N, C-alpha and C positions, 0 to 999 in steps of 0.2 A: 371500390376502391377511397377510403377515406379522402376526404380533401384536407390541405392545410397551408398558413399562412406562413409567409416564409419574408423576415428583414435582417438589412445588415445596417445596423447601426452604425453611425461613425467615430463612437470611440466610447468606451468603458462605462462612462455618468452616461449615456444615452440608453444603453444597454440593459444598466441595470433599471432603469426608470420606464424603461420598456417590458419588459417582466414583470415589476409592482403594478404598472396599472392593467395588464394584461392577462386576465386568468386563461390556465392551462398554457401560457406561455415557458417554454425553455430556452438553455441557452444552448447552441451547437458548437465544438469545435470541429475535431478533428474526425469526430462524426465512428471514428470506429466501433464504438459500443452501440452509443445513441442507434446508428442508422436501423445495427441489427434488431433491434428492440420496435423500430418502427413494424419493420419486416414479420416478424413476430408476434405484432400484435401486444405486445407487453407495455409500450409505452402508446398513449395516445396523445398527445400534445395537439393541439389548436394552432400552436402557433414558434414556429422556430427563428431563434434571433440567432442570427451567425456572428459569432466572436471571432471567427476563424483569421480571417483580415485584421484585425486590430492589434497595433502596435506595442506588443507586448511579446517578442520574440525574442529578449537577447538575454547574454548570460553576462554580466556586470560583476565584475572584483565588488568587495565593498571595502569601507574603512577600515575595520576590524579583521580583514584578512579571510572573510567570508565570502560567498557570492550570491546574490539576488539571481534567479532563474526566472522568467517570463512564464505565465501559463501557455504562452502560446509554441514554445519552446518544445523542439520534433524531439521524441526521442532518441532517435537516430543521433539526431545533432549534440543533446546532449551526452548521450554518450561517449562520444568521438571530439570531447571538449577538450584541451588538453592542460585545462586546470582542473577540472575534476577528474578525467585520469591518474592526474600526479598526487591530488590532493587527497580526493576520495574514488578512488577504487572500488569500493563497495558500491557504491551507486552506478558506477558505470556499467560492472559484473552483471549490476541486477538489471537496469536496464538492457545489457544484451541476452537475457534471460528472456524477458519476454517476449509472447509475439513469435513473429516473423519477420524480416528484415521489412517487408514490404509493410507490416502494419505497424513498422517502429519510424521509419520515413510519415506515416501521417499522424500517427497518434501526438498530443501532446501533454506537455505537462499537467495541466490543470485539469483534462480530459482521462489521464492514468488514475489521478488521487480520486477522479469520483465515480469513475468505474461501476459498473455492480457486479454481484455476485453473478458464479457461474454457475448456481444450484441447476439442476436439472428442471425441480419441480417450478423452479421461477420462471422457469423460459419457457414453463409450455402452458399455454393459459386456461388447459382444458382439466387442470389438478386444482386443488384447492392450496393456496400460498399465504400466510399472513402480511410477508412482506410486498408482495403483489397488490393484495386485496386483503387489506387489513381484518381478521375474526375472522375468514375463512377456514383457517386449520393452517397445520403443516404436515404438506404429502412426507415430510420426507424421516419424520419421527415412524417409526415402523416402515418404513421404505429403506430404499438404495442409500445409503451412507456411508460408502469406501470414502468418500472427497469433503465431507463436513467436520465439522468443528469439533474439539475433546476440548476445548478451554472458553470458557466465556460465556455457552450458549445458555439457552432458557427453551423454555417447555413453549415457546411461540416460534421460538426458530434455531437451526442449528445450521445452519450456511455460514460459510466462509469468505473473506472477505482474499478478491483473483490478485491485488498489484504487487510484482513483486517491485516496483521502486518507490512503493510507501514503504515499504518494511526496512530497505537502505534508509529511506528519510529519517524513520521514528528510529532509526538506531544513532542518525545524527544529529539526533536535538533542534529536526529544522522546524519550521516554522509556514503554513499557508497564509500568505498573504488577499485577505477580501474582502471584497468591495459592496457595499452595501449603500442603502437609501441615506443615512448617515454617515457614510463615508468609509476612507479604508482602516482593516484592524489587524492586527496578526494571532491566528493559533496557533498554540504547539502540537504538531502534528498527534502528539499526544491526546489531547486534547480534543479535535478536531473529529474523530470516529466514535462514533455510540457503539457500544451492546446491545443485543436485542433487547433485554428487558421485554417488556408485554408493547413494545410498538419499532417491529423490526422493521418497520416500514424507511423510518428514516434513517441512514447508515449513517450521515453526518449531523453536526451541530448547525451547518449553513439553514436560513431561513431559503424560503424559494425563489428571493432579489437579490439574494447573495451571488456573487462573482468571482472566481478564486483570479485575480491577478496574477499570482508569481507566489512562487517560492523562495525563504531565506534560510539559508544555512548559514551554522555560524563557523568559523576558525575551525581547521581539523586538529583533531587533538595529539594524532597519530595518522601517518598516511598508509600505516602495517594497519589494511584491512580487508575483507573480502565478504562475497556471498557465495553462500552455497544452497543449491536449488534441487531436490529430489523430485523425479517425475519420471512417469509412466515410459517419457521417450525423447529424445536428449533433443527436439525445438519443436515449439510450439502446443507446447502443454500447461498446464495450471501446476502448482506444487503440490505434492504429496504433501510434501514436510518443506520450508526454508530456514534460511538461519544467516544473519547479517551480523556481521562482529568485526567489533577491534577489540587490542589488548596490548596494552603497556605493562613493562617487564620493567624492573628496576634490580639490581642486587639480589636476581633471583626470585625475585617476588612479583606479584598479582599489583601494580599499582593501579590503575585505571581500567575499564574494560565498560562497552553498551555493548548489548546483544538486543534482537528482537528476531520474532519466527512471523513464518508468513506461515500459509495452509490450515494454520488450526485453531481460525478463531474468530467470529463476527466483523474483527477488526484486524489492523498489525497488531503485535501482540510484542509489546516490551517486556523483556524478562529479569526485572528489578529481584526477583529474590536469587536466582541464580549470578545478577552480578554482586549482590550482596557478598555471596557463597565464594566468589574468587577471591576478593580483594582482601590482600595480605597473603594470598597461599603462595606455595610453590605452584609453577605449573606441569603438571602432572594430567594424565591421563584420570586418573581415579578420582582426580579433583574435580578436574569436569567435570566426569560422570554425576558426580554430588552435587557438581550447582545447576546440572539438568534438572534429578532427582528432585530436588528441591523446588525449581520451579513448575514439575508438573505433577507437585502431590495433592493439588487439588484436581485435575485433570479426569472428566466425566467420559470416557470415552462411550459410542453406541457399540450396537452388534455389529456393525459393519466399518467400523473404522479404530478398530482396537491397536491394530497394525501401528497406528500414530506414536501411539507412545513408546514403544522401543526404536521405531525409526529414527523419531526424533532425536531420543536420545545422543542412539547412533553418531547423529547427522551432526548434533553440538560438540561431540568426543572430536571428530572429523575435524570442525570449522578451528577449533581453537588447536586442536595440535598441529593445524596447519600454519596456524600464524607463529605460533611457539619452532615451531623448526626454520622459519621463513625468519624467526628473528636471530636464532642463534646463526643461523647461513650470510646476516648480515644487511638482507633485503629490506629494503626502506619502500618499498611499495608494494 
């Protein structure tokens, strides 16, 4: 059994200093991801810096009509929060689509953002994995790739990002609030995650001693939004593909939309091409399909996951049709 140290700092600044000054130190929040990796031997820290008790557990409305969510807010609490359910239903649905109720009761907002891939090769220390051990190779290439990326992958890594919540936050133009040795800064969710390139071991732009202290979501553009997740079973399964979307229609033309994909790339994927293709168009199934095709034009499926292309196309169409049908019925959320 490996020995390791455990500390509970008094405040966020002390936690950052402790990790900064201690090689091999990592932050521990809800533990739903890190503890798994400790058991598997994927993570081998020397010190666990427990931040789960820090006062980062509130949801506060901001002056601009948005909200600030503390990093220690539990996924179940955020999904059930009245302001989130009313104004960001996409986010509430994404959270409820993730994991099991027991895990949602333990998992935190910050931890959810930082969870690592569920690639079976990453989690198997007997196999080569550039994400786990840079330079050793990618066992997924030529291996089992049913769950792997079709967008933004590289020759070094084809893993996908597992978070549902992060997909919704990306579509909502949220920012991650980060405390480092030089103070707090905000990083847009779209800039927070990295594509693998030749350094797949780095999931985000964070430095080792950066602590996620919260998330800031701007005022909603519309409350008519949704999250659709396609998976192998109805609960406790990761996305084969998922779509977070909101759409605004005026005078039978699409005047605004924000769309993000999950389960198809190394990071949550913002569908900018699809959004551009929809603006100014009449909302029809044909237009929705064309928008999906525009986003998927550069997709590079592997032998085992080519099914994701038509599956994602159909999911985009179904998601946008749902929003349009709800608009026609006069629903507001």
